[in-house]
C-alpha positions as CSV (number, residue, x, y, z in Angstrom):
1,M,125.0,146.0,76.4
2,A,121.7,146.8,77.9
3,S,118.7,147.4,75.7
4,N,116.1,149.9,76.5
5,T,113.4,147.9,74.7
6,P,111.1,146.0,77.0
7,E,111.1,142.3,76.6
8,I,107.9,140.9,75.1
9,P,106.6,137.9,76.9
10,K,106.3,134.7,74.9
11,S,102.8,133.4,74.3
12,P,102.0,130.0,75.9
13,N,100.1,129.0,72.8
14,P,102.0,127.9,69.7
15,P,101.7,129.7,66.5
16,A,98.5,128.9,64.5
17,D,100.4,127.7,61.5
18,G,102.2,124.9,63.4
19,Q,105.6,126.3,62.8
20,G,107.9,125.7,65.7
21,A,105.4,123.6,67.6
22,V,106.7,120.6,69.5
23,V,104.3,117.6,69.8
24,E,105.2,114.9,72.3
25,E,103.8,111.5,71.5
26,R,102.0,109.8,74.3
27,Q,103.4,106.3,75.0
28,Q,100.9,103.6,75.8
29,Q,101.3,102.6,79.4
30,R,101.1,99.0,80.3
31,V,99.3,98.5,83.6
32,E,99.1,95.0,84.9
33,P,96.4,94.0,87.3
34,P,97.6,93.5,90.9
35,R,98.8,90.1,91.8
36,A,96.3,87.9,93.7
37,Y,97.2,86.3,97.0
38,Q,95.3,83.5,98.7
39,V,94.8,83.3,102.4
40,V,95.3,79.8,103.6
41,M,94.3,78.4,107.0
42,L,96.3,75.5,108.4
43,N,95.1,72.6,110.5
44,D,96.1,71.9,114.0
45,D,95.0,69.4,116.6
46,Y,93.9,72.0,119.2
47,T,91.8,74.8,117.7
48,P,88.1,73.9,118.0
49,M,86.2,73.5,114.8
50,E,83.5,76.0,116.0
51,F,86.2,78.7,116.4
52,V,87.4,78.1,112.8
53,V,83.9,78.4,111.5
54,M,83.4,81.6,113.4
55,V,86.6,83.1,112.1
56,L,85.6,82.1,108.5
57,Q,82.3,83.8,109.0
58,E,83.6,86.9,110.7
59,H,86.7,87.7,108.8
60,F,86.0,86.2,105.4
61,H,82.2,86.7,105.3
62,H,81.4,83.1,104.4
63,G,77.9,81.8,105.2
64,I,77.6,79.0,107.8
65,D,77.4,76.2,105.1
66,A,80.5,77.5,103.2
67,A,82.4,78.1,106.4
68,T,81.7,74.6,107.6
69,L,82.8,73.1,104.3
70,I,86.1,75.1,104.4
71,M,86.6,74.0,108.0
72,L,86.1,70.4,107.1
73,K,88.6,70.7,104.2
74,I,91.1,72.2,106.6
75,H,90.5,69.4,109.1
76,H,90.8,66.6,106.5
77,E,93.4,67.9,104.1
78,G,95.5,70.0,106.5
79,R,94.8,73.3,104.8
80,A,92.3,75.3,102.7
81,V,92.0,78.6,100.9
82,C,89.7,81.0,102.8
83,G,89.8,83.7,100.1
84,V,91.8,85.4,97.3
85,Y,92.7,89.1,97.7
86,T,95.2,91.7,96.7
87,R,98.4,91.7,98.7
88,D,97.5,94.3,101.3
89,V,94.0,92.9,102.0
90,A,95.4,89.3,102.3
91,A,98.1,90.5,104.7
92,T,95.4,92.3,106.8
93,K,93.2,89.2,106.8
94,V,96.1,87.0,108.0
95,E,96.9,89.4,110.8
96,L,93.2,89.6,111.9
97,V,92.9,85.8,112.0
98,L,96.2,85.4,114.0
99,A,95.1,88.2,116.4
100,A,91.7,86.5,117.0
101,A,93.5,83.1,117.6
102,R,95.9,84.7,120.1
103,R,93.1,86.4,121.9
104,A,91.2,83.1,122.2
105,A,94.5,81.3,123.1
106,H,94.3,79.0,120.1
107,P,97.4,77.9,118.0
108,L,95.5,78.5,114.7
109,Q,97.8,79.4,111.8
110,C,97.0,81.4,108.8
111,I,99.3,82.3,105.9
112,M,99.1,84.0,102.5
113,E,100.5,82.6,99.2
114,V,100.7,83.9,95.7
115,A,97.6,82.6,93.9
């Protein structure tokens, strides 16, 4: 049966007395900080030390003294951490280092590991 009375639109605001109001409780969200990844450079017997120092300065923004110390650690211990970053930044740094090594025809290897 059709009604001739126009339908009254419902108000978006709940009644002032709180009757019929629905309150949704906000749940506390747990947000963990992003995982850290360390960029590690590996030693080889062919890449010049000067190139490694240059890469550390250019791509990891180390000063000459810090870059030299990291390069010596790579040389003596076989590997060293160049920096610690979020996953995307670490992956980008690895790719930049590998691309620079390829352009210079050096076999320098760089990897990323969970810190």
